[in-house]
N, C-alpha and C positions, 0 to 999 in steps of 0.2 A: 678632324675628331672623328673616334669612332662612332660609328652607328648604332646604336642598341636597335635589334630586333624585336620588334614588336611581339608581344603574346599571339599566338593562333588560336582563333578559335578549336572548339572539341570539335572532332569529323564523325560521320559514320564509324569510322573504320578505329579509332581510335576508343570510341564507346565501347566498340565492341570487342575489342582486344582489352578494354578495360573489364569486361564484363566476366571474361575467361579467368583471372584472377580471382584470389579470396577477396569476400567482401573487405575485409580490414583494411587490403593492402589501397582501395578506393580511398579509405580516408587519407592517404599521402597529399591528396589535394585537398588543401585547405581552406581557400577562398576563391571563389568566382565571380565571374560578373556577367550581367546581360541586361541590356536598356540599361536603365536609371538604377538598376538594383543589384546592391553585391551581398555575396551568399557566405555566411561564414558555417561550413559545415565542423569544424572543431567546436565552436560556442554555442552552434545552433540557432541562429541568429539571421535576421535578414534587414537590409535598409536600402531606403530609397534616397539618394541622394544626401546619403549620412543621416538620415534620421531612421531610426527604427522600427520597424513595422511588425506589428501586433499578430503572432501566428502562431495558433496551438499547434500541437505535439504532432498529430498525426497530418495535418497538410503540410508540415514541414518535411515529415517523412515522405510524402506522396514527392512533394518537389524535391528533396534530394535522389530521391530513385529517377525520376527523369531526367535531371541534370548529370547523373551518373552516366546515365545509356543515352545522351542528346542525340536526336536524330532518330532514333529507332525507335521502335514499337514497343510500350510496355504495357502487357494486358492486365487485364483488372484479374488474373486470378494471380499473376506476380506479384501485385500490388496489395491483394487481399491477403496472400502470404507472409507478406513485410510488415503489414501494418494489424494482422491480427494472427501473428502464427499459433496452430496447433489448436485454435480456439472454434468450436464446432456453434456458429452463431449466423445468420443473415447479414451477411455484411453489402447487401446492396446500397441499402441505405447509409450505411454508416461510409461507407467509399464516396458515394456521390456527395454528402453532406462535408465530408474531405476536401473532395475536386473545389465543388464550389464557394466553400471559404479560402480555398487557395487563388482562384480566380478572383475572387473579388478583393483580395489583399494585393492581388497585382494587377488589378483595372482593366484587365482578361473581359473577354465573352468568350461563350462556345459557337456563334454564329460568324464573330468577326475578329479571330483568335490572331493574337499576337507572339502567344508565348507558347500555349498548351493546346492541342490540336487533338480534340476525339474523334477516335474511328469507331464511330457505333455499333454498339455491341462487343468490343475486339479490347479496347483500350487506348491510351494516351499516348503523345508524342510530344517532346519538348523541341520548337521549331525555329528558337531563337538562335542568333548566333551568342557562342557561350566562351568568353575568356577565362583562364587560368591567370589568378592574381598575386597566389602564393601557394606553395606549395613545401614542403617538407618529407623526404624520403628517408626512412630512418629503415634500419634491419631490424627484424622485429627480437626483442628477448625474451629470451623462454627459460624455464627452472632447467639448472644443469647438475642435476646431482654430485655430490661427492663422493667422488670414489672410495674414501679411505672410511667414508660412513658405510656399514652393511649390513644390513638388519637386526644383528645382536646388538649392534651398538643403540641402534632405533628404539629395539624393544626395550633396551636399557634406561633409555633416556625417559621414555612411556610411563616403566616402571616408577620412574623417579616423581613424575607427574601425580601418579596416583597414591604414593607413598604421603606426599605433601597433604593429599586432602583425605589420608588414612583407610585409603581401601586400596584392595588386592589390583592387581594389572588385570585380571578378566574384570572383576566389577568395573572399574575403570573404563576400560575399553565399553562395555554395554552403555556405562552411563553417557559417553560420548556419541554413540548411537542414539540416545535417546534426546538429548539433547540437537540432534542432527534432526530427529521427526519431528520433536516440539516446534522447531523453529518454521516448520511448514503450514502450520495454523489451521488445517484442516481435521476434520472427525477422522476419516480415515489414519491420517500420519500420526495424531493425537492418539489413537488405538495400538499404533506399533511402539509411540514414543511409552506407551505406559508397559509394554511387553518386556522392553529394552530394562526399563528401570526397575519392574520387577527381578528381571534375571538378574541384573548387579545384586539386587537387596540377595536373591540366594545364594551368591556367590560369596558375597561379604553383607551378614545380618546388620553390621555396624556401617555401612557403607551412607552417609547422613547427604550427601550429595543425590543420589536416589532418589531417597527419601523429598527434599527438595523438588527435582525434578519432577514425583508425582502431586506434590502440593501446586505446584505450577500448572500442571496439565490438567488437573479437577478444574482449577480457576478459568483457563481457557474452554474447557468444554461447557462451564457455565455458559462463559461468553457469549458459546456460536447456540445456545438454545438446545444443547444436543444430551444435558442432563438437569434436572430440577434443581435451583438451587439451594435446596434445604439438602439436599444428595451432596451434591457438589462441595456445598461448605461444611458436614461433616467430616468428607473423605481432606480436604484441602487442609482445614485446620489440624486433623488429628497427624494428616503427613508431615506439617511445616514442626509442629512441635515436635515430632518425633527425630527431624533433622537436629533442633534444637538440641534436644537431650543427649544425642549424640556427638555432637561438634557443636557449643556456644561462640566460639569463633568463626563458623561458618558463614561467610558474607551471603552465599546462595541461601542459606537457610533464612537468615533478619531477612532478605528479600523475598523468598515464598511468605511469610508471613505478613509481611507487608502489605503483598497482595491479597492475601484474607480480609486480612482487617480492612482494605478499601471497596474490594469487590463483595464481599457478604457483610460486614459487620459495619459498614460504614461509619467508623471508628477512622476520621482523616489525623487526628493528632497521633494516634497512634501507629500510622501506617508511615509516617510521615517519618517519626521515631524508629521505626525500625530499617527504614529506609537510609536514614543518615547513620545508625549505627552501623550497618553494612558499608558503606561508604568510608567512614572511618578505620573500617577493618584493613577495608581493600579500596581505597580511595580512584585506582584506574579501573573499576570494574562498569562495564558497560551498561551489563544489564543491570546494575545499580542504578546508573544513572536514570536508565530508560524508564525502570519503575520509578522513579522521583518525579520524572517529567510528568509520566502519566499522573500521579497522584496532582501536583501544582495544577495541571491542565483542568481535570475535573472541578479541579477547585475557584477556578475563573482565572487563575494565574496566569495568563499566558505568556506574559513575556519570559517570566521566571522560566517557566517553561521549555519555551523555546532555545533556554540556552543550555539546560541539561539535556537537553535531546540532541543538538548538536554537538555538545560533548561527548556523548555517547557514539553519536554518528562519527567524531575525530578517531576516537578508541576503539571502535572497531567497523571500520567503512563497508566492510562486505557482508557484513550481518543484514539480511535481509528486514527480520521483526523488528532491528533498529531502526534502520533507514524507513522503512514503512510507518515506523511512530512516528519519526518526524513528521513526515506527509499527512498523518492523523491531527497530528499537535495544530498544524499549519492550518488546517481544514476546519478546525473547534475555535483556532484562532481568527477565522472570517479571511485568512491571504489565500483565497479559493487559486487564483492562478499559481502561486508557490509550490500550493500542496498538489497543481496540477503537474509540475515541474519535476517534483521530487519523486510524484509517483512513476513518472517516464523513468528516472534513472532507475529507480527499483528495477522495472519491469526490462530495462537494458539490460541488467543481470540477469534475469529469471521470468521469462516475457508469461509465463504461465503462473502467476504468483496472486492467489486469490485475495488475499489482504489487501494488495497494491491497485488490484483490478476495481475493489470494493469501494476504496477511498476515493480514486480516481472518479468514477462514476456517481460520490455523491459529492463532487467538487462541482463535475459536469453540471449536475443542477441546478447549483446555487448559480452558476453561471450560464444560466438559461441555455446550455447545450443538449438539450432533452434528448435528442438521435445519440449525441456521444455517449451520454449517460448511459439510456439505456444499452448500447452497443457493449460496455465495458462493464455492467451488473450484469448483464446475461453470459457475458465473458467468466465471471465470476462461479457465477452458479454451474455454468458448463467444466470449469476446472475444479471446484471445490464440491460438486454433487448437489444435494440437498441441502439448503440453504437459507435457513430462515429471514436471516439480515438480509441481504441481497435479494431475494424473494420481494420481502415487505418495501424494498428500496425501489425495485421496478415498478411496484403498483402505485408508489408516494409518487414517482417520476410523471406515469401515465396520469396522476390525477393534479400534477401541479400543471401538467402541459394544457388539460380541457379534455383529456382522451377518457374521459367516465367510462365508457363503457370495456376498453381494456384495462382500465383501472380495478373495476368489480371482477372482471375473468381473474385477475393476478391474483386479488385478494382470496378469490375463492381458491386459487392454487393454491395457498399460505394455509389456508383453513384444511383443506385435505391433508397437505403435509402434517396437519397437527394430529391428524386421526392414526398419524403413522408413529409418530417419535413426539416427544414435549416442545413445545414453539413457548416460549413466553407470549402475553397479550402485549407487551409491550411494541411485538412488531404489528399486531394489528391495530393496535391506536396510533402509532405512528402515519399508518395508511388512512384512518378516519380522519385524524385532525387535516390532510392534506384533502379529503374530500367536503369539509368543511362542517363533520361530523361531531362538534366538539364533545358534547354530553357523553357519545360514548367512546369519544377518545379518553378522556379521563377517566370513563369507567374503568377502561381497561387499565391507565397507568395505576389508580389504584389499589385494582386485582394484583399487578405486578408485584407495587409496594409493598401489600400483605405478603407476596410469594417471596418476595426479598430477592427477584429476580434479579442477573447482575448488570444486565446492560443498563440499569438506570442510573449507574454508578456516571455515566456522560448527560444525565439529562440537565443539570444547572446551563450545559456551555452547548448541546449537540444544538446546531441552527435549525433542525427541522423541527424542533418544538417554539418558534418564537411565537407561533401565531397565538399561545396557549398562554404565555407567560403573565400575563394582566389578569389570569383567571383566580378564585381565590382558592378553589381545588388544587389546582396546578400547584400554587405556592403552600398549600399543607402538605402535599406532597415531599415538595423540597423540604419543607420542614424536618419531616420523618426521616428523612435521608441525612439529616443533619448539617444541611447546607443553610449557609445566610439568605433570606431573601429579600432581605431589602432593597437591593439594587436590580431586582427582576420583572418590576412592573412593566418593561417594555425590553426589545432587543438587547443582547448586549453588544459592547459597539467593540468594534475592531481595534483596539489597543494595541496589539501587537506587531501590527506590519513591518516587519521587515526586510 
């Protein structure tokens, strides 16, 4: 009988050769074994004797890189670039935490290492034999343009799409550029989006799409505390109604008005009706399903919200806002591990996406992974610039972790930011609540409610407010937001884990 050759351990030479190829090619090796462990690089999971071992994303990324270069030194600098690409933060603590978590999962130690050897001040080396137990080598597929389609044909097709929405070609092109920058969800990019939407309207004063885009941008500026709610609401409502007056059958216009009713008016029934009207006009509209998911989530209807959010992601799997919205709704539904997983899926597509970094940091905080939370939130600040939400979140993590001095120092950063631009009292309150200053936190919430600040739309479901849910003043704020309050004497239950 013919003897089958046993899989050979990875060698130093093979690891070095693998390093000379593109990183994507290393994914041809799908499953590896060392000791009692099996690692599936495609599914991103590790098992010990068939039982899945829980491992967070960054420790897994460390393991993946060490396995790909088994037997060779992987420097701390290389790991930092791999785990936190292009983000200007202090990595030492985060990297040490990731390596320690990995060692704990493997039952390894730095003194008597079986798998991971520490080279002091330099990096790490994977020293155990590694077997390849499954591989798949496939030729990469790239988009090949059809030579029969020239630029004139492409332009004609784009013009057809523009005509469908009642805009001329140039206006439609500017609208598409505006939606691109709107999707980035940072202050700088939102201002670029405004410029393109205004350019579209200059080319075509009846471009309803561009008015809808301006309404959405105004809502987002309010959510980021870039604009006071009063100013943003006036603009957003005017733009949404302008879009509807130009095209009452435009799904985007109804979605824009739904966001205005949700974020500023707290008219939940009206917001839901506008979303359903948009989906009736265009059932496959990913943004429509995303908006509807947000409304359902804010109302505490987590299971329904997740269904809508997943439907949006199926319709547009490459949309960063759509995918991040799913992670955000998982966070609000108290499924923090799933939220982490989905944030990392977004960051695989775009490593410098602040909205995903922010949501990831919040989920890490709820899991008690404070070092990881601070790192990701600092990354969000580095990528987005001045960000009141992320700065407040950092201060809150410090407070929750018992690091009072650091919490107060970061809170002063937030106060200093408020001298240069609008910052909602909501963000200071979220820190005060973690510091145990309940009355001060409630004072800020009431002031934010008077100003109709946009982030209040998440007050009913955000886990960070759980310590105040039994307070009569907190319940009064919820009632002003038109939320039902009878079920909020205790923290919300995680009824939507899936």
